[in-house]
C-alpha positions in Angstrom: -22.2 -31.6 8.9 -20.5 -29.9 11.9 -17.4 -32.0 10.9 -17.7 -30.5 7.4 -18.3 -26.7 8.4 -15.2 -26.9 11.1 -13.4 -28.3 8.3 -14.3 -25.4 5.8 -14.0 -22.7 8.8 -10.4 -23.8 9.2 -9.8 -23.4 5.7 -11.1 -20.2 5.4 -9.1 -19.0 8.2 -6.2 -20.3 6.6 -7.0 -18.1 3.8 -7.8 -15.3 5.7 -4.0 -15.1 7.2 -2.6 -15.5 4.0 -4.7 -12.2 2.4 -3.8 -10.6 5.9 -0.1 -11.2 5.5 -0.4 -10.4 1.8 -2.0 -6.7 2.9 0.6 -6.6 5.4 4.0 -7.1 3.8 2.8 -6.2 0.1 2.9 -2.7 1.0 3.8 0.0 3.3 1.0 2.2 2.8 -1.6 3.7 5.5 -4.1 4.9 3.9 -7.6 4.6 4.7 -9.0 1.8 2.5 -6.2 -0.4 3.2 -6.6 -0.2 6.8 -10.1 -0.7 6.7 -9.6 -4.0 4.4 -6.8 -5.2 6.9 -9.5 -4.7 9.8 -12.1 -6.7 8.1 -9.9 -9.7 7.6 -9.1 -9.6 11.2 -12.7 -9.5 12.4 -13.6 -12.4 9.7 -10.3 -14.1 11.2 -11.9 -13.7 14.8 -15.5 -14.9 13.8 -14.4 -18.0 11.8 -12.4 -19.2 14.8 -15.7 -18.3 17.1 -18.0 -20.2 14.5 -15.8 -23.1 14.3 -15.7 -23.6 18.0 -19.3 -23.1 18.3 -19.8 -26.4 16.3 -18.3 -28.6 18.6 -20.4 -31.1 20.5 -20.1 -31.3 24.3 -22.0 -34.2 26.7 -25.4 -32.9 27.5 -24.9 -32.2 31.0 -22.1 -29.7 30.7 -23.2 -25.9 30.5 -21.6 -25.2 27.2 -21.1 -21.4 28.3 -17.8 -21.5 26.2 -19.6 -22.8 23.0 -22.5 -20.2 23.4 -19.4 -17.0 24.0 -17.6 -18.3 20.9 -21.1 -18.6 18.7 -22.1 -14.9 20.3 -18.6 -13.6 19.1 -19.0 -15.5 15.5 -22.2 -13.5 15.5 -21.1 -10.2 16.4 -18.2 -10.2 14.4 -20.5 -10.4 11.3 -22.0 -6.9 12.0 -18.0 -5.7 12.4 -17.5 -7.0 9.3 -20.3 -5.2 7.5 -19.5 -1.7 9.1 -15.8 -2.0 8.5 -16.8 -3.5 4.8 -18.9 -0.3 4.5 -16.0 2.2 5.5 -14.1 0.5 3.1 -16.4 0.7 0.5 -16.8 4.3 1.0 -13.1 5.2 1.2 -13.0 3.6 -2.0 -15.6 5.4 -3.4 -13.8 9.0 -1.7 -10.8 8.7 -4.3 -13.0 9.7 -7.3 -16.3 11.3 -5.5 -17.1 12.6 -2.0 -19.7 10.4 -0.2 -21.7 12.6 2.4 -21.2 11.6 6.1 -25.1 10.8 6.6 -24.3 7.9 4.2 -22.6 5.7 6.9 -26.0 6.2 9.4 -27.9 3.3 7.9 -24.9 0.7 8.5 -24.5 2.4 11.6 -27.7 1.7 12.8 -28.0 -1.9 11.5 -24.4 -2.7 13.2 -25.8 -1.4 16.4 -29.0 -3.2 16.2 -27.5 -6.2 15.0 -25.0 -6.1 17.8 -27.7 -5.3 20.6 -29.8 -8.4 19.4 -27.0 -10.7 19.8 -26.4 -9.8 23.2 -29.8 -9.6 24.2 -30.7 -12.8 22.4 -27.7 -14.7 24.0 -28.7 -13.7 27.6 -32.5 -14.8 27.0 -31.8 -17.7 24.7 -33.6 -16.3 21.8 -30.5 -15.8 19.6 -28.3 -18.7 20.7 -28.9 -21.7 23.0 -27.8 -25.2 23.9 -30.1 -28.3 23.2 -28.3 -32.0 24.2 -24.9 -30.8 23.9 -25.1 -28.6 20.7 -25.2 -24.4 20.2 -28.5 -24.1 18.2 -29.7 -20.9 16.8 -32.7 -19.1 18.3 -35.6 -17.7 16.4 -34.1 -13.9 16.3 -31.4 -15.6 14.1 -33.6 -14.6 11.2 -33.8 -11.3 12.4 -30.2 -11.1 12.0 -29.8 -12.6 8.8 -32.6 -10.1 7.8 -30.8 -7.2 8.9 -27.5 -8.2 7.2 -29.5 -9.0 4.0 -31.3 -5.2 4.0 -27.5 -3.9 5.1 -26.3 -5.4 2.0 -29.3 -3.9 -0.3 -28.3 -0.5 0.9 -24.7 -1.4 -0.1 -25.8 -2.3 -3.7 -27.5 1.0 -3.7 -24.8 3.3 -2.9 -23.3 1.1 -5.6 -25.5 2.0 -8.1 -25.6 5.4 -6.7 -21.5 6.3 -7.1 -21.2 3.6 -10.4 -19.9 6.5 -12.4 -17.0 7.1 -9.6 -15.9 3.5 -9.9 -14.1 1.6 -12.1 -15.7 -1.4 -14.4 -13.4 -3.7 -12.3 -14.4 -2.0 -9.1 -18.0 -2.5 -9.9 -17.6 -6.4 -10.6 -15.2 -6.8 -7.6 -17.9 -5.0 -5.3 -21.0 -6.5 -7.0 -19.7 -9.7 -6.8 -18.2 -9.5 -3.1 -21.9 -8.4 -2.1 -23.6 -11.0 -3.9 -22.4 -14.2 -1.9 -23.1 -12.7 1.8 -26.8 -12.1 0.1 -26.9 -15.7 -1.1 -25.5 -17.1 2.2 -28.4 -15.0 4.5 -31.1 -16.3 1.9 -29.8 -20.0 2.3 -29.8 -19.9 6.3 -33.2 -17.9 6.4 -34.7 -21.0 4.8 -32.6 -23.9 5.8 -31.0 -23.0 8.9 -28.9 -26.1 9.4 -26.3 -24.8 6.5 -24.6 -22.0 7.6 -21.3 -21.4 5.4 -21.3 -17.7 6.5 -17.4 -17.3 7.3 -16.2 -19.3 4.3 -18.5 -17.5 1.9 -17.2 -14.2 3.3 -13.5 -15.7 2.8 -14.4 -16.3 -0.7 -15.5 -12.9 -1.3 -12.4 -11.4 0.6 -10.2 -13.1 -2.1 -12.0 -11.9 -4.7 -12.0 -8.2 -3.2 -8.0 -8.7 -2.5 -7.3 -10.1 -6.3 -9.2 -7.6 -8.4 -8.8 -4.2 -5.8 -6.6 -4.6 -3.1 -3.7 -6.3 -5.1 -3.9 -3.4 -7.9 -4.1 -1.0 -5.1 -0.8 -2.5 -3.4 0.9 -2.4 -6.8 -0.2 1.1 -7.6 1.0 2.4 -3.9 4.7 0.2 -4.3 4.6 2.1 -7.7 4.2 5.7 -6.3 6.9 4.7 -3.6 9.5 3.8 -5.9 8.7 6.9 -8.1 9.0 9.1 -4.9 11.8 7.3 -4.0 13.6 8.1 -7.1 12.3 11.5 -7.2 14.1 12.2 -3.6 17.5 10.9 -5.1 17.2 12.8 -8.3 17.8 16.4 -9.3 14.7 17.6 -11.1 16.3 20.2 -13.8 18.8 17.7 -14.9 17.6 14.4 -14.3 21.4 13.8 -12.2 21.2 12.5 -8.8 20.8 15.0 -6.0 22.8 15.8 -2.4 21.4 12.8 -0.9 22.2 10.4 -3.4 25.7 11.7 -3.6 26.1 11.3 0.4 25.1 7.7 -0.3 27.6 7.1 -2.8 30.3 8.7 -1.2 29.6 6.7 2.1 29.1 3.4 0.4 32.0 3.5 -2.2 34.2 0.5 -2.5 38.0 1.1 -1.5 40.5 -0.4 -4.4 38.3 0.7 -6.9 39.6 2.9 -9.2 38.0 6.0 -9.5 38.5 9.6 -10.9 36.3 12.6 -9.6 35.8 15.6 -11.3 34.6 18.6 -9.2 33.1 21.2 -11.6 31.4 25.0 -10.3 29.7 26.4 -12.8 30.2 30.2 -13.9 28.0 33.5 -14.7 24.4 31.8 -13.1 24.1 34.9 -11.1 24.4 37.4 -14.3 22.2 34.8 -16.5 19.3 35.2 -13.7 19.5 38.8 -13.2 19.4 39.3 -16.8 17.2 36.8 -18.5 15.4 34.9 -15.3 15.4 31.5 -13.9 14.3 30.1 -17.2 17.6 30.9 -19.0 19.4 29.3 -15.8 17.7 26.0 -16.2 18.6 26.2 -20.0 22.0 27.2 -19.2 22.4 24.0 -16.5 20.8 21.8 -19.1 23.7 23.1 -21.7 26.2 22.2 -19.3 24.5 18.9 -18.4 24.8 18.0 -22.0 28.8 18.9 -22.3 29.6 17.1 -19.2 27.9 13.7 -20.3 29.0 14.0 -23.3 32.5 13.9 -22.4 32.5 11.5 -19.7 30.0 8.9 -20.7 28.8 6.5 -18.3 29.6 8.9 -15.2 27.8 8.6 -11.9 26.8 12.2 -11.8 25.9 14.3 -8.8 24.3 17.8 -8.7 25.1 18.7 -5.2 23.9 22.4 -5.1 22.7 24.5 -7.7 26.2 25.2 -8.9 28.3 22.4 -8.3 28.4 18.9 -9.8 30.6 16.1 -8.9 31.1 13.1 -11.6 32.3 9.8 -10.5 34.4 8.2 -13.5 34.8 4.3 -13.4 36.6 1.8 -15.3 38.6 4.7 -17.0 42.7 4.8 -16.7 44.2 7.6 -15.0 46.0 8.6 -18.6 42.4 8.6 -20.6 41.0 10.5 -17.4 44.1 13.2 -17.9 43.0 13.7 -22.1 39.4 13.8 -21.3 39.9 16.6 -18.5 42.1 18.3 -21.1 39.3 17.8 -24.0 36.8 19.0 -21.2 38.6 22.2 -20.2 38.9 23.6 -23.8 35.3 22.8 -24.4 34.8 25.1 -21.5 37.1 27.7 -22.7 35.1 27.7 -26.0 31.9 28.2 -24.0 32.8 31.3 -22.2 34.4 29.2 -19.3 31.3 28.0 -18.5 32.6 26.0 -15.6 35.7 25.9 -13.5 36.4 22.3 -12.4 39.5 20.0 -11.2 40.0 16.2 -10.9 41.6 13.5 -9.4 42.4 9.9 -9.6 42.7 7.4 -7.0 41.9 3.8 -5.8 42.8 3.4 -2.3 41.4 6.8 -0.9 38.5 7.7 0.6 36.0 9.2 -1.5 35.2 12.2 0.1 39.4 13.1 0.6 39.3 12.6 -3.4 36.5 14.8 -3.7 37.8 17.5 -1.1 41.0 17.3 -3.5 39.4 17.9 -6.4 37.4 20.7 -5.1 40.9 22.3 -4.1 41.7 22.3 -7.8 39.2 24.1 -9.7 
């Protein structure tokens, strides 16, 4: 049986390490729930290693202090996982409803009692002891199982109390997660020779990761993508902003034929004084439409309230001149909406071309 349990522990450790790396590299988020989940995985890995070591058999004449220490670490990691999971559980609920501080008191009490019993029971050999070269569970081990059983029942109570603050998927995931250690505690109570605590916990973590954490990682990545897009985009026009413009100028490949149109909007101050900021936005959007219509496919950046820079690629110089003449005529038809200058080049630095186009405004 010991060989079977050690093998299952090794498989569990591999799965837990994979989950931990998936959580670490799947997202850069630092929110509380993800950090608690990672800490749960670390505690489970440490506990699994200790549990696997404790099933090693030695010669009866040896002291077995190392095996006792490994077994004690394994037992201590169980309440540590319990409190970390409870904090993870509460942090998930906190995204939709406020969990009072006293809700964690029973969890802290059960964790403290469990650790104290484990340490004292290891010293007085009522929790763990050596017998014929093997680590054996003492009479106090049943008390630990009962404590964990009560702790999980309490978390079920919290889950039921806050069921309306959670989605059906979250309820299913947490309910399923909590079922596994309950089943294990009852099996251990009635047949102590079978102890698959950490493999069962690993299975439970897989359920949580697949159903909840993977979804949370995907949401976080999506939020980051949206944030990055927003940080490069002018909110009024949807054009690239100054930050995106600076990167475009910095990263442009020399030798690529490029036309640069530098535009300064006119009349903004008068419109703002007369009709207010909403009229300014409307005026900007009108210019936005004319610019896109005359230079389709151009990479357009709004680098200040009044200034727009358009980079035109895959267009010959003669075509650019024709488009610029047409655009000048349209600006004149719209009360000189904007003044602009343009240049065309291949080997020049883009920053120099922008400066030259500005001088022609």
